[in-house]
C-alpha positions in Angstrom: 6.1 5.9 10.0 5.7 8.0 6.8 2.7 9.0 4.7 2.6 10.5 1.2 -0.8 11.1 -0.5 0.8 11.3 -4.0 3.8 9.0 -3.7 5.6 7.9 -6.8 7.7 4.7 -6.6 11.1 5.2 -8.2 11.8 1.5 -7.9 8.7 0.3 -9.8 8.0 3.5 -11.7 4.4 3.6 -10.6 2.0 5.9 -8.8 1.2 4.8 -5.2 -1.6 7.1 -4.0 -2.4 7.2 -0.3 0.9 5.6 0.6 1.3 4.9 4.3 4.7 3.2 4.9 4.9 0.9 7.9 8.0 -1.2 7.5 10.9 0.0 5.3 9.6 0.1 1.8 6.3 -1.6 2.5 3.2 0.5 2.5 -0.6 0.4 2.4 -1.5 2.2 -0.9 -4.1 2.5 -3.6 -3.6 0.7 -7.0 -5.5 0.9 -10.2 -4.3 -2.4 -11.5 -5.8 -5.7 -10.6 -4.1 -7.1 -7.5 -4.5 -10.7 -8.9 -2.5 -10.2 -12.1 1.2 -11.1 -12.1 3.5 -10.0 -10.8 1.2 -8.6 -8.0 2.7 -6.6 -5.2 6.4 -6.1 -4.6 5.7 -6.3 -0.9 3.1 -3.6 -0.2 -0.5 -4.0 0.7 -2.3 -3.0 -2.4 -5.8 -1.6 -1.9 -8.8 -0.5 -3.8 -8.9 3.4 -4.0 -11.9 3.7 -1.6 -10.2 1.4 1.0 -6.8 3.2 0.7 -8.7 6.5 1.3 -10.5 5.1 4.3 -7.2 3.9 5.8 -5.6 7.3 5.1 -8.4 8.9 7.3 -8.1 6.2 9.9 -4.3 5.9 10.5 -1.8 8.4 11.8 2.0 8.3 12.1 3.1 6.2 15.0 0.0 3.9 14.9 0.8 0.2 15.3 -0.3 -2.0 12.4 -0.3 -5.7 12.0 -0.4 -7.4 8.6 -1.4 -11.1 8.4 -1.9 -13.5 5.6 -0.7 -13.7 2.0 -2.1 -13.6 -1.4 -3.7 -17.0 -2.3 -1.4 -19.0 -4.6 1.9 -17.6 -3.3 
């Protein structure tokens, strides 16, 4: 529903490049940190930079997205 290529999270005080929000505060976005180190995501779908860029070019506002699964060990 909302996209911001250079988003900054004021909640977590971190950069969220290629943010594509799909449910409230949840978004697909790039991260430079390991997705496996604690605390992990606060609810977003963290992606490698190349993957987040690919999604940026693939998705548009209004597209339906479905997110399945969870991080192993949670």
